[in-house]
C-alpha positions, 0 to 999 in steps of 0.5 A: 774088603772093608775100607774106611773112607775118612778125611782129616782135619785139625782143630785149634789145638793141632790134634787130628780128627777124622770125618767120613766122606762119600763116594770114596770107593770110586777113588780106590783104583786111582793112581797112588796119591801124592799126599800119602801120610803115615801118622805115628806117635812120637818115636823118642818120647811116646812110642812103645815097643809093639807100636814101634815094631808095627810102624817100622814094618809098614815103613819098610814095606812102603819103602820096598815098594818105592812108594812116596809118603811122609811121616807125621808124628802126633800125640793122638795118633792112636786115637785117630786109628779106625781100629786094628787087631793089636796096636792100631798103628800106624795110621795111613792117610791116602787121599780120602782113605784111612787105614791102620796096621800092617795088613790093611795097609798092605791090602790097600797097596795091592789094590793100587797094583803096587804090592811086592811079591807079584812074581810069587807063586800062589802057594808061596803067597799062601805060605808067606801069609802064614809066616806073617801071621805067626810073626805078627802074633808072637812078636806083638804079644811078646812085646806087649807082655814085656812092656806091660807085665814086667814090672820094671819095664812098665814102671821105667819105660812104658808108663812114662811114655803113655802118660808123657803127652797128658797132664795130671791126672789124665796121664794116670787115667790113660796108663790105667786104661791102656794097661787094662786093655793090653791085659785083656788082649793078653788074656784072650790069647792066653799070654797074661799068666805066662812067665817071662821064660815061657814068653821068650821060649815062644819067641825063640821057637818063632825065630827058629822057624823063620831062620829055617825058612831063610836058610832055604832061600836062594837069595838074601830075602825069605823068597829069593833076591827080592823082598816081600811083605814077610821081610818087612814084617820080620824086620819091623819086629826084630829090628825094634827088639834089637835096638830097644833099650828096655830095663829087661833084655830077655827079648833082645838076647833071644833074638840076638841068637839068630845070626841070619835074621839079625843079618837080614835086619841090618841089610834091610836097615842099610838099604832102605833106611840109611838113604834119605831122599825127597820121597822119604824125608826125616822127621824133624820136631822139637821134643818139647812140642807134642804135635807138629800139626799145629 
């Protein structure tokens, strides 16, 4: 497993920077750090649909594991990331370690012995990974397609959010760069030239598969009475779509057809996100200030 050992520092402008450290692997087996921080873009002003889904999935998983962490919103969260397959977000800083996206963060939690699903059988864990991969790929690509390939969504929602933290003309440049990068990703997965009804058909099929799996369960979660990584992943993507406020509601309407999945999302939201504690404080910031780390 390839881990990125990095440290954070802040310059005078408040932007976060990363620096490599040595002997970080010795710290991998140490207890869960007290200063774990999850970095994400500004949710109300900056975060895009796919980014929100990825961040929400990680937060759900961490809360299901009952692990303490703090949430920091900052303008350059995406550029702090050491890499990733899709969104590069969220970025988790745990001591000297930096991880980005769902799978690397879950693997780090496993190394700490804090992971969900230790009670699962080997074949169930393998099956679960297949469902996670399906959910992440289909929903992330659909969210990216909706955000960047549907004209009214891009113009009214996506472009203003990408450019909101940059002055002109940098905001226009960043919009161009990010849209080109997303189009290249969609082309690799053969989603770029799809029509929107083809995209929603893929989402519909994915939801059908997930709902059939949920129907087989003996409990409220996918594998019984206890949550696992699949529950967190499905919640992150479906709940983000359900509460999205895009000009085009095709994805939202598709997900709303699956009552069991919608019910699961609301149950997870009620159990893990409507209870505030010292371990999971709500983030407070002035929407006019784009970096709270100054």
